[in-house]
C-alpha positions, 0 to 999 in steps of 0.5 A: 500500500502506498503511504499518504506522504508518498502520494502527497509527494508524487502529487506535489511533484507533478503539480510543480512540473505542470505549473512550470509548463503552464507558466511557459505556455501562458507566456506565448500569445493567445490563439483565440479570443477568451470565451466564458460561462457562468451558472448556478442551479438546484441540487440535492445533497447527501452527506455521510461520515464523522465530525469530531470536536474537542472540549474543556469538560467532556474531552473529544466528542465524535459525531456520526454524520448521516444526512439524507437529502431531506435531512440536509435540507431540513438543517440548511438555512442558506446556500449560495453556489456559483461556477465560472468557466473561461477558455481560449480553446487552449486554456481552461480556467474554472472558478467556483464558490459555495457558501452554506449555513446550517442550523439544528436547535433540536436535542440529539443523543450522540453515539456515545450514549451519554452526550446530547447535542443542541443549538448547532450552527455550522457554516461552510465556505468553499472556493476553488480555482483550477487552470488546465489545458487539453493534452490530447484532442480527437473528434470523439474525446478530449483529455486535459490536465489541470492544477489549482487551489481549493480553500475550505473554512468551517465555523461550528458552534454547538452545545454539548450536555452531559447530565446537568453540565452544558458546554458551548464548543466553538471551532473556526478552522480553515485550510488550503489544498493544492489540486492536481487532476484530469478531465475528459470530454466526450461530444455526442453531437455538436450540442451535447457533451459528456464532461468528466473531471477528477482531482486530488488535493493535499497540503492543508487536509489529509487528502481531499478527492473530487469527481464530477460527471455531467451531460451538457446541452447547448440549446442556444448560443448564449445558454446551456443546461447540464445534469451533473453529479459530484462526489467529494471525499474530505479528510481534515483533522486539526490537532490530535484527539484529546486536544481541546482544539481538536477538530475532525471532518471526515465525510463523503458528500454526494451532490446531484442537480441541474444547472443553467449557464450563460455563455459569452 
C-alpha cells in the first residue's frame, strides 16, 4: 500500500512540473479570443461520515454524520453556489464558490450514549480555482490536465450536555489544498457533451478527492443546461484527539442537480 506522504509527494511533484509548463505556455500569445460561462442551479445533497470536536469538560466528542437529502435540507438555512468557466480553446480556467449555513436547535443523543447535542450552527465556505489545458484532442474525446487551489473554512458552534453540565464548543478552522487532476470530454453531437473531471488535493487536509460527471446541452448560443453529479471525499483533522482544539471532518458528500449557464 502506498503511504499518504508518498502520494502527497508524487502529487506535489507533478503539480510543480505542470505549473512550470503552464507558466511557459501562458507566456506565448493567445490563439483565440477568451470565451466564458457562468451558472448556478438546484441540487440535492447527501452527506455521510464523522465530525469530531474537542472540549474543556467532556474531552473529544465524535459525531456520526448521516444526512439524507431531506435531512440536509431540513438543517440548511442558506446556500449560495456559483461556477465560472473561461477558455481560449487552449486554456481552461474554472472558478467556483459555495457558501452554506446550517442550523439544528433540536436535542440529539450522540453515539456515545451519554452526550446530547443542541443549538448547532455550522457554516461552510468553499472556493476553488483550477487552470488546465487539453493534452490530447480527437473528434470523439478530449483529455486535459489541470492544477489549482481549493480553500475550505468551517465555523461550528454547538452545545454539548452531559447530565446537568452544558458546554458551548466553538471551532473556526480553515485550510488550503493544492489540486492536481484530469478531465475528459466526450461530444455526442455538436450540442451535447459528456464532461468528466477528477482531482486530488493535499497540503492543508489529509487528502481531499473530487469527481464530477455531467451531460451538457447547448440549446442556444448564449445558454446551456447540464445534469451533473459530484462526489467529494474530505479528510481534515486539526490537532490530535484529546486536544481541546481538536477538530475532525471526515465525510463523503454526494451532490446531484441541474444547472443553467450563460455563455459569452
